[in-house]
C-alpha positions in Angstrom: 36.0 -28.1 -23.1 34.0 -25.4 -24.0 31.2 -27.5 -25.4 31.1 -29.5 -22.3 30.7 -26.3 -20.1 28.0 -25.3 -22.7 26.4 -28.3 -22.2 26.5 -28.1 -18.5 24.9 -24.7 -18.5 22.1 -25.7 -20.6 21.2 -28.8 -18.0 21.9 -26.4 -15.3 19.1 -24.0 -17.0 16.6 -26.9 -17.6 16.6 -28.1 -14.0 16.7 -24.8 -12.1 13.0 -23.5 -11.3 12.0 -20.3 -13.5 12.1 -18.4 -10.3 15.7 -18.3 -9.8 16.5 -17.7 -13.4 14.3 -14.6 -13.0 15.6 -13.1 -10.1 18.6 -11.3 -11.3 15.7 -9.5 -14.2 13.1 -9.4 -11.1 14.8 -7.4 -8.4 16.7 -4.9 -10.9 15.7 -2.8 -13.5 17.2 -1.8 -16.8 20.4 0.6 -17.3 17.6 3.2 -18.0 14.4 3.5 -16.0 11.8 5.6 -16.8 9.0 6.9 -14.6 6.7 4.4 -15.7 9.8 1.5 -15.0 9.7 3.0 -11.1 6.5 3.0 -10.4 5.7 -0.7 -11.7 8.8 -2.2 -10.2 7.4 -0.3 -7.0 4.0 -1.8 -7.3 5.4 -5.4 -7.5 8.0 -4.9 -4.7 7.1 -2.1 -2.3 6.5 -3.7 1.1 3.6 -1.5 1.6 2.0 -3.1 -1.2 3.0 -6.6 -0.7 1.7 -6.5 2.8 -1.5 -5.1 1.5 -1.8 -8.2 -0.9 -0.9 -10.8 1.8 -3.9 -8.9 3.7 -5.8 -9.7 1.0 -5.2 -13.4 1.2 -5.4 -13.7 5.1 -8.7 -11.9 4.7 -9.9 -14.6 2.2 -8.7 -17.4 4.7 -10.7 -15.7 7.7 -13.4 -15.5 5.7 -13.4 -18.8 4.3 -12.4 -20.2 8.1 -15.8 -18.3 9.0 -18.0 -20.0 6.4 -16.3 -23.5 7.2 -18.8 -23.8 10.4 -21.9 -23.9 8.3 -20.7 -27.4 6.8 -21.3 -30.3 9.1 -19.1 -30.2 12.4 -17.7 -34.0 12.9 -15.8 -34.6 16.0 -14.9 -37.7 18.2 -13.9 -38.0 21.5 -12.3 -40.7 23.7 -12.1 -41.6 27.6 -11.3 -44.1 30.2 -12.4 -44.4 33.9 -11.6 -46.3 36.8 -13.7 -46.1 39.8 -11.9 -46.1 43.1 -15.5 -46.2 44.5 -18.7 -46.5 42.7 -21.1 -44.1 43.3 -24.2 -45.3 45.0 -27.5 -44.8 43.9 -30.6 -45.0 47.1 -33.2 -47.8 45.2 -36.5 -48.6 47.0 -36.8 -52.3 48.1 -39.6 -54.3 46.8 -41.4 -55.4 49.6 -40.6 -52.3 52.2 -40.4 -49.5 50.1 -37.6 -48.5 51.9 -34.8 -47.3 49.9 -31.4 -48.7 50.2 -28.3 -47.7 49.2 -26.6 -49.9 45.9 -23.7 -49.4 44.2 -24.2 -49.5 40.4 -22.3 -50.0 37.6 -18.6 -51.3 36.8 -14.9 -50.3 38.0 -13.4 -49.3 34.7 -15.6 -47.6 31.8 -14.3 -46.8 28.6 -16.1 -44.7 25.6 -15.4 -43.7 21.9 -17.8 -41.5 20.9 -18.6 -39.9 17.5 -20.7 -36.6 17.1 -22.3 -34.6 14.5 -23.6 -31.2 14.7 -25.1 -28.8 11.9 -26.3 -25.6 12.2 -29.4 -24.2 11.3 -29.8 -21.3 12.0 -26.5 -19.0 14.1 -26.1 -15.3 13.7 -22.6 -15.1 13.7 -22.5 -17.8 10.5 -25.3 -15.7 9.1 -23.3 -12.5 9.5 -20.3 -13.8 8.0 -22.0 -15.3 5.0 -24.0 -11.7 4.6 -20.1 -9.7 4.7 -17.9 -11.8 2.9 -18.4 -10.1 -0.4 -18.0 -6.8 2.0 -14.8 -8.1 3.6 -13.4 -8.8 0.3 -13.7 -5.3 -1.6 -12.7 -3.9 1.7 -9.3 -5.7 1.6 -9.1 -4.9 -2.0 -9.6 -1.0 -1.7 -7.0 -0.9 1.1 -4.6 -2.3 -1.5 -5.6 0.5 -4.4 -5.4 2.9 -1.9 -1.6 1.8 -0.8 -1.3 1.4 -4.9 -2.4 5.2 -5.4 0.1 6.6 -2.5 3.2 4.6 -3.5 2.3 5.8 -7.5 2.0 9.0 -6.3 4.9 9.4 -3.6 7.3 7.5 -6.5 6.3 10.0 -9.0 7.1 13.0 -7.0 10.4 11.0 -5.9 11.3 10.8 -9.4 10.5 14.3 -10.5 12.4 15.6 -7.7 15.7 13.5 -8.7 15.5 14.6 -12.0 14.9 18.2 -11.1 18.1 18.0 -9.4 20.3 16.2 -12.0 18.9 18.7 -14.7 20.1 21.6 -12.3 23.6 19.7 -12.0 23.6 19.5 -16.0 22.5 22.9 -16.2 25.3 24.3 -14.0 27.6 22.1 -16.1 26.8 24.0 -19.2 26.9 27.1 -17.6 30.7 26.2 -16.2 31.3 25.3 -19.7 30.5 28.4 -20.9 32.4 30.7 -17.8 35.6 28.6 -18.5 35.6 29.8 -22.0 34.8 33.4 -20.8 37.3 32.8 -18.0 39.6 32.1 -21.3 38.6 34.9 -23.3 38.3 37.8 -20.6 42.3 36.5 -19.2 43.7 36.8 -22.9 41.8 40.2 -23.3 43.7 41.4 -19.7 47.2 40.1 -21.1 46.9 41.8 -24.5 45.7 45.0 -22.6 41.9 45.4 -23.4 40.8 44.8 -20.2 41.9 45.2 -16.5 42.3 42.4 -14.0 38.5 42.8 -12.9 37.1 41.3 -15.8 38.9 38.0 -15.1 38.5 38.1 -11.6 34.8 38.0 -11.9 35.0 35.2 -14.5 36.7 33.6 -12.0 34.0 34.4 -9.2 31.3 33.6 -11.2 32.9 30.4 -12.3 34.0 29.2 -8.4 29.9 29.9 -7.8 28.9 27.5 -10.3 31.2 25.0 -9.4 30.3 25.0 -5.6 26.5 25.3 -6.7 27.1 22.3 -8.9 28.7 20.4 -6.3 25.6 21.0 -3.6 23.1 19.5 -6.6 25.5 16.6 -7.0 25.5 15.3 -3.6 21.9 15.8 -3.5 21.6 13.2 -6.3 23.1 10.4 -4.5 20.2 10.8 -1.4 17.4 11.4 -3.4 18.2 8.4 -5.2 18.5 6.2 -2.0 14.8 8.1 -1.5 13.5 7.0 -4.5 14.7 3.6 -4.0 13.4 3.6 -0.7 9.8 4.3 -1.6 10.1 2.1 -4.7 11.2 -1.0 -2.4 14.4 -1.1 -4.7 17.4 -2.9 -3.3 19.3 -0.2 -1.5 22.6 -1.1 -2.5 21.5 -2.2 -6.4 22.9 0.4 -8.9 19.7 2.1 -10.5 19.6 5.1 -13.3 16.9 7.5 -14.5 15.9 8.6 -17.5 13.4 11.2 -18.7 12.4 13.3 -21.5 12.4 16.8 -21.0 10.0 17.4 -23.6 8.2 14.8 -22.7 7.9 16.1 -19.3 7.1 19.6 -20.3 4.1 17.7 -23.0 2.5 15.7 -19.5 2.3 18.9 -17.5 -0.8 19.5 -18.9 -4.4 18.6 -17.4 -7.8 19.2 -18.0 -9.3 21.9 -15.5 -12.8 21.2 -16.7 -13.3 18.4 -14.8 -15.8 18.3 -11.7 -15.1 16.6 -8.9 -17.0 13.7 -7.7 -15.9 12.4 -4.2 -17.4 9.1 -5.4 -14.1 8.4 -7.7 -12.4 8.7 -4.1 -10.5 5.2 -2.7 -11.4 6.8 0.7 -15.0 7.5 -0.4 -15.1 4.2 -1.4 -13.7 2.6 1.6 -15.9 4.0 3.8 -19.2 2.9 1.6 -17.8 -0.3 2.2 -17.3 0.1 6.0 -21.1 1.6 6.0 -22.2 -2.0 4.6 -20.2 -4.0 7.0 -21.9 -1.5 9.9 -25.6 -2.2 8.4 -25.0 -5.9 8.8 -23.9 -5.4 12.1 -27.3 -3.6 12.8 -28.8 -7.2 11.5 -26.5 -8.8 13.4 -27.5 -7.4 16.9 -31.3 -7.5 15.7 -30.9 -11.0 15.2 -30.4 -12.1 18.9 -33.2 -12.4 19.7 -33.7 -14.9 17.3 -32.9 -18.7 18.7 -30.1 -20.5 17.6 -30.8 -24.1 16.2 -28.7 -27.1 15.8 -29.1 -30.5 14.6 -26.8 -33.4 16.4 -26.1 -37.0 16.3 -23.6 -38.7 18.5 -23.0 -42.3 18.4 -21.1 -44.2 21.3 -19.2 -47.3 22.0 -19.5 -47.4 25.9 -17.4 -50.4 27.4 -17.6 -51.5 31.4 -16.5 -54.3 33.5 -14.7 -54.7 36.3 -11.4 -56.2 35.3 -9.4 -53.8 33.6 -8.2 -56.4 31.0 -11.5 -57.7 30.1 -13.0 -53.7 29.7 -12.8 -54.2 25.9 -14.3 -57.4 25.2 -17.6 -56.2 25.0 -19.0 -52.7 24.1 -22.7 -51.6 24.9 -23.3 -48.8 21.9 -25.6 -46.5 21.8 -27.1 -43.3 19.8 -29.2 -40.3 19.8 -30.3 -37.7 16.9 -31.8 -34.3 18.2 -32.5 -30.7 17.4 -31.1 -28.0 20.1 -32.5 -24.7 20.1 -31.1 -21.7 22.2 -32.6 -18.8 23.3 -31.6 -16.1 25.7 -34.8 -14.7 27.2 -33.7 -11.5 29.4 -29.9 -10.5 29.7 -30.4 -7.0 31.3 -31.1 -5.2 28.9 -27.6 -5.9 27.0 -29.3 -6.5 23.2 -31.3 -3.3 23.3 -28.1 -1.3 23.9 -25.8 -3.2 21.5 -28.5 -2.9 18.9 -28.9 1.3 19.8 -24.8 1.5 19.6 -24.8 -0.5 16.1 -27.5 1.9 14.8 -25.6 5.1 16.2 -22.2 4.0 14.4 -23.9 3.8 11.2 -25.8 7.5 11.5 -22.0 8.7 12.5 -20.8 7.2 9.3 -22.9 9.1 7.5 -21.7 12.3 9.1 -17.8 10.7 8.2 -19.1 10.8 4.4 -20.3 14.2 4.8 -16.9 15.5 6.0 -15.0 13.4 3.3 -17.3 15.0 0.9 -16.6 18.7 2.1 -12.9 17.7 2.4 -12.6 16.6 -1.4 -13.9 19.8 -2.6 -12.3 21.7 -1.0 -8.4 19.7 -1.6 -9.8 19.6 -5.4 -10.1 23.5 -5.7 -7.0 24.2 -3.6 -5.0 21.5 -5.6 -6.6 23.3 -8.8 -5.7 26.8 -7.9 -2.0 25.6 -6.9 -1.7 23.8 -10.3 -2.9 27.0 -11.9 -0.8 29.3 -10.6 2.5 26.6 -11.2 1.1 26.3 -14.7 0.9 29.9 -15.5 4.6 30.8 -13.5 6.1 28.0 -15.9 5.2 29.3 -18.9 6.1 33.2 -18.1 9.5 31.8 -16.7 10.1 29.5 -20.2 9.3 32.7 -22.1 12.1 34.9 -19.5 14.7 31.8 -20.4 14.0 32.7 -24.1 14.7 36.4 -23.6 17.6 35.8 -21.6 19.3 33.2 -23.7 18.8 36.5 -26.4 20.3 38.6 -24.1 23.0 36.6 -23.3 24.0 36.2 -27.3 23.5 39.7 -27.7 25.9 40.8 -24.8 28.3 38.6 -25.2 28.9 39.4 -29.2 28.5 43.2 -27.9 31.5 42.3 -25.3 33.6 40.5 -27.8 33.1 43.7 -30.0 34.3 46.0 -27.4 30.8 47.5 -26.7 29.8 46.1 -23.6 31.8 45.5 -20.5 32.1 42.2 -18.5 29.9 43.5 -15.8 26.8 43.1 -18.3 28.2 39.6 -19.5 28.2 38.6 -16.0 24.9 39.8 -15.3 23.5 38.5 -18.6 24.9 35.6 -17.5 23.3 34.9 -14.2 20.2 36.0 -15.6 20.5 33.1 -17.8 21.7 30.6 -15.3 18.4 31.3 -12.8 16.2 31.4 -15.8 17.2 28.0 -17.0 17.1 27.0 -13.1 13.4 28.3 -12.6 12.1 26.8 -15.7 12.9 23.0 -14.2 12.0 24.1 -10.8 8.5 25.6 -12.3 8.3 22.5 -14.3 8.4 20.4 -11.1 5.5 22.2 -9.1 3.2 21.9 -12.1 4.1 18.1 -12.3 3.8 17.9 -8.7 0.1 19.8 -8.5 -0.8 18.0 -11.2 -0.5 14.6 -9.2 -2.5 16.2 -6.6 -5.2 17.5 -9.0 -5.5 14.1 -10.0 -5.3 12.8 -6.8 -8.5 14.7 -5.7 -10.3 13.7 -8.6 -9.4 10.4 -7.5 -7.9 10.0 -11.4 -4.6 8.0 -10.6 -4.0 5.2 -12.6 -1.5 2.3 -11.7 
């Protein structure tokens, strides 16, 4: 029976499509997801990114649809007419020259026509040909811009989450230490060495840490949901992040001697592409003074008979080829105004580029100043943590030897807890400001 079941599973796996088999792994992450895993998942599943990819495909289809008009356009038509009263034509008499009304034609007429039209010069098609590559680039750049936003937002949410987790872990370690201090203070009080204020202070400090840890743990679940939302991760699926504190500290550094180049920013590249499209629009409006030229050919099967049942008994085919040239001569100055509007739009874009260049310089200067300030704070607080650990160790030994009071121990514990929490707060600020610096430089990788 077991062999039959295994064979059934093998057969099922053989016939199931790969997408079904891979669905479980593609829709969820491993038990321990690092930042790179979260970013990669977000780039594949975030709705904004997926929409951008679809928009790229829509842009490609739109381009192909516009360029299709360069090919010969073949059409067919059919009609059937029954004259209730035949049309009358005035025909001059051969002898008298007097015009007499004569009914011409057959009561039943049917036509089957085939037409072919080939565009030779058409400014709409010429514009589509010249701007096809620019529209493709623009769609790709929009996708890249959205991916940059996703990378930055997911990274910041990841750092925020692990900061809160680390704060809860620090408080757990602090609670363990406080519980030991409470036990020591209680034992000394029961032994008559200290008064009851020492265990009371220990209990107060322990309760404060317990309450603060609960607050951080409650925040963790909410920040997990925020991270899932930014990743496009199923809200009810399990997600557990992993991180290396030493690696995070090593990744906090960035080259502060880099020079900002606005051309590296995706916003600047989008404006440049928009400028190419606006230049093409200027040419398009100037081409409005040129004619539209089409070559055409028609082949028609004409059927005429007074008896409807015998209508298709005989055909009278005809065919033609021709050249059509259409040239608007006067439009009230509309073409002049549209050309001027297109030229002004190009000039306006130049000011957009100038404004963006100035904004990028200011953004980089501000983000770099924030990064340097946060890095200096982080280094100072890390040194404070080392000092606080040493102070607590010494004071705790002195308290156990009866040299220091428990109040000194309480103060040292509070200083140590604050120092450790502050270090991770500062590290979070450094990592976030580093992302801002990289974004202002246009150096976000994905």
